[in-house]
Structure formats: C-alpha cells, structure tokens
C-alpha positions in Angstrom: 0.0 0.0 0.0 1.2 3.5 -0.8 0.3 6.6 1.4 0.3 10.1 -0.2 0.5 12.9 2.4 0.3 16.5 1.4 0.5 19.7 3.5 -0.9 23.0 2.2 -0.4 26.5 3.3 -3.1 28.9 2.1 -2.3 32.1 0.4 -5.2 34.3 1.6 -4.3 37.4 3.5 -7.4 37.6 5.7 -8.7 35.0 8.1 -12.2 35.2 6.4 -10.7 34.5 3.0 -8.6 31.7 4.4 -11.6 30.0 6.1 -13.6 30.2 2.8 -10.8 28.8 0.7 -10.2 26.0 3.2 -13.8 25.1 3.3 -14.0 24.9 -0.5 -10.8 23.0 -0.8 -11.8 20.5 2.0 -15.1 19.8 0.3 -13.5 19.4 -3.1 -10.9 17.0 -1.8 -13.3 14.9 0.2 -15.5 14.4 -2.9 -12.6 12.8 -4.9 -13.2 9.2 -3.7 -16.6 9.3 -5.4 -14.9 9.9 -8.7 -11.6 8.1 -8.5 -11.8 4.4 -7.8 -8.1 4.0 -7.1 -8.5 6.0 -3.8 -8.7 3.4 -1.0 -9.1 6.0 1.7 -8.8 9.8 2.0 -8.7 12.1 5.0 -8.5 15.9 5.1 -7.6 17.8 8.3 -7.8 21.5 8.8 -5.3 23.0 11.3 -6.9 23.8 14.6 -3.9 24.8 16.7 -2.4 28.1 15.3 1.3 28.2 16.0 4.1 29.6 13.9 5.1 27.2 11.3 1.9 25.2 11.2 0.4 24.3 7.8 -3.3 25.0 7.1 -4.4 21.6 5.7 -3.3 18.0 5.7 -4.3 15.5 3.1 -3.7 11.8 3.5 -4.7 9.4 0.7 -4.0 5.6 0.4 -3.5 3.7 -2.8 -2.8 0.1 -3.7 0.4 1.1 -5.5 2.3 3.8 -7.4 0.3 3.1 -10.6 -2.9 3.9 -8.6 -1.4 7.1 -7.4 -0.5 8.0 -11.0 -4.1 7.3 -12.1 -5.3 9.6 -9.4 -2.8 12.3 -10.3 -3.9 12.5 -13.9 -7.7 11.9 -13.3 -9.9 14.9 -14.5 -11.6 15.2 -11.1 -8.2 15.6 -9.4 -7.0 18.0 -12.1 -10.1 20.2 -11.3 -9.1 20.3 -7.6 -5.5 21.1 -8.6 -6.8 24.2 -10.4 -8.4 25.3 -7.2 -5.2 24.6 -5.3 -3.2 26.6 -7.8 -5.5 29.6 -7.1 -5.6 29.5 -3.3 -2.5 27.7 -2.0 0.8 29.5 -1.4 3.0 26.5 -0.5 2.8 22.7 -0.7 4.9 19.8 0.4 4.3 16.1 0.0 5.6 12.6 0.7 4.7 9.3 -0.7 5.7 6.2 1.3 4.9 2.5 1.5 2.9 1.2 4.4 
C-alpha cells in the first residue's frame, strides 16, 4: 500500500478568505473518492492549533500502489481540484511512502 501525504499553506491574506478557501478545498478533496476508484481512503484535516510554522491543511490518501497514485494524479476530477489549489495555495509539500 502507498500513502500520499500533502501539506498545504493557504495564500489568503485575511482569516475570512482563508476560512472560505479552506472550506471549498476540503469539500472538493473529500469528494474525490466518489470519482476516482483508485482511492482506497482519503482524510482531510484543517489545522486547529495556530502556532508559527503550522500548515493549514493536511491530506492523506491511500492507494494500492504507485500506478494507482498516478491514475489519481492525472484523473480529470483531481485536475479540477488542482486548479483550485493553484489559485488558493501559497505553499505545498508532499511525501509518498509504502505502508
């Protein structure tokens, strides 16, 4: 099994914009398993402890293997979410590891 973990830092300058962007992004990400059969599980967490250096959103997705991750990456539903990410996210980091 392969776990894909992504951390996102939002680009909004106000807390109201950040909250709105986080809500839209969380909803879009959580809808992906309904469109992409390769997703075995998907969890989205929004930061609730505001300390310097914390990221705003964590995404954890599990796949059977690297081919399934690639199918997810290029899937049109994921590409649509990526267009939202490109508009509202300032920074991203990710790791993919075997479990």
